[in-house]
Residue, then its C-alpha position, 0 to 999 in steps of 0.5 A: x500500500x505504501x509503495x503505491x501511495x508514495x512512489x508516485x510522489x518520488x522527487x517531490x519535496x515535503x518540508x524541503x526534503x525528498x522523503x518519498x524517494x526512500x519508498x522506491x528502494x528495496x532495502x528501506x522497504x525490507x527493513x520496514x517490513x521486517x520491523x512491521x511484521x515483528x511488531x505485529x507478531x509480538x502484539x497479536x501473540x497474546x491475543x491469539x493465545x487467549x482466543x485459542x485457549x478460550x475455544x480449547x484449540x490446544x495440543x493433544x499428544x498422541x502415543x507415537x511421540x516421546x512421553x516427555x511431550x505429555x507436558x505440552x498437552x493443553x498448549x494452544x495450537x494454530x499459532x500459524x494464525x499469528x505468522x500468516x496475519x503478521x506476514x500478510x499485514x506487513x506484505x500488504x503495507x510494504x510490497x509492490x502488490x502488482x509484482x507477479x512474484x508477490x501475488x504468487x507468494x500471497x496466493x501460496x500463503x493463503x492457500x496452504x494456510x487455509x488447508x492447514x487451518x481447515x485441518x487444525x479446525x477439524x481437529x481442535x474445534x470439531x474434535x475430528x481425530x484425524x483432521x482433514x483426510x490425508x488424500x484431500x490435503x495432498x490433492x490441495x497441495x498438488x493442485x497449488x503446485x500445478x497452478x504455480x507451475x503453469x502460471x510460471x511456465x505458460x505466463x513466461x515470455x521464455x519458458x525455457x528460462x523459467x524451467x531451468x534449475x541452477x547447479x550451485x557447484x558448477x559454473x554456467x550450468x543448469x538442468x533444463x526440465x522442460x514440461x517436467x517443470x510442472x510435476x517437479x513444482x508440484x512435488x517440491x511444494x508438496x514435499x517441502x510443505x510436509x517436511x516443515x510440518x514434520x519438523x514442527x515437533x519441538x518448541x522453536x525448531x520449525x520457526x528457527x530453521x525456517x527463518x534461517x533458510x528464508x535468510x539464505x533465500x533472501x540474500x539470493x533474492x537480493x543478489x539476483x534482483x540487482x543487475x550489477x551484483x548478479x553480473x559480478x557473481x555470474x548469476x542470472x538477473x531476475x527483475x522481479x526477485x528484488x521485491x521478494x526481499x521485502x516479502x522474505x524480510x517480513x517473513x523473518x520478522x514475523x517468525x522472530x516475533x512468533x519465536x518469542x512465544x514458541x521457544x520452550x516452554x512454548x505458549x503456542x504451537x505452529x500447528x498445520x496452519x503455520x507449518x504447511x504454509x511456511x513449507x510452501x512459501x520456502x518452496x515457491x521462493x526457491x522455484x521463483x529464484x530458480x535455486x531449488x538445489x541451493x534451497x535443498x542445501x540451506x534447507x537441509x534440516x527439512x530434507x533430513x527430517x523428511x528422509x528419516x520419516x520415509x526410511x523409518x516407515x518403509x524399512x519397518x514395512x520391508x522387514x515386517x514382510x520379510x521377517x514377520x516383525x517390523x524393525x526400526x532404523x531410528x528409535x522414533x521418527x522424525x529424527x528429532x524424536x530419536x535424539x529425544x529418546x537418546x536422552x538429549x534435552x529438547x532445548x539442546x536438540x533445537x539449538x544444535x539443529x539451529x547450528x546445523x541449519x546455520x552451517x548449511x546456510x553458510x555452505x549454500x552461500x559459499x557456492x556463490x563464489x564457485x559459480 
């Protein structure tokens, strides 16, 4: 909103100063979006916590997680409402709302946030034990992926350019997907959305790791959105990418505000409302920046969490068919529960995962010079 109000006034003086000029700059609006989202997240937190407690929208612990999680019973869930509300308020205030990439990010946030909200609503308000039926959730995620992919592929003047994936470790090399770009996008959005959902098992784990991955994607967006820096680092220039920096700054701000209430002992939990939308947001950002492999590096925690669950499930099925008794690779999956059962405290696991995520971000950013 502020962009559309004040950019047309750029060059005009007020009290002898060209104060409207700053609204043209991505850097100024990114800082403003970060601060706005952080403040709104901090302000909305207590209100949503009270509201959710009032309606008994609280965590119910199942038998498949470590017994230590019993202490989380009764913690308000659906904390994604704080994240989505603060993010969208900040984006609507500071972004260029006619930028195609920003429109796709808003659609992604609302779409997946709506799916997560429906799932949480069925579980917490209507007391439907399983929430939204898994196949319907999956269909909705895949549909969004196909829509995003089609909008990019058929809406681009050069669909060969839009459907390539950059290889971080090799100079001037990319994988051309062609038509396969469409199912690939659907797979990536669905997979990342569910991977972040799996990561949301310990207080502060998902929020912190998503913020770190978003930071790395924000740096990439700034570089690719700046012709001079992109040319210097031998990266492709993407005109719309600069505006994504404002969106990502708002995302990081709202996550830091949410962590104020989500670190152990959590006063509120993300729930599917938050985790599904955050995963989808990261995936779409990576697709728009054409940096899917870069994201697989900086978001390696999500890859590990998802793989640990897949390995556990299919190894158990395989050994049960072969021997009649299922065996497990991990004490519990996702892997953060395995470390809990090893006797490591929740706080230590979360901090160590954050450290690993920071290392992965550093590795991912180091690849910039290899190109």
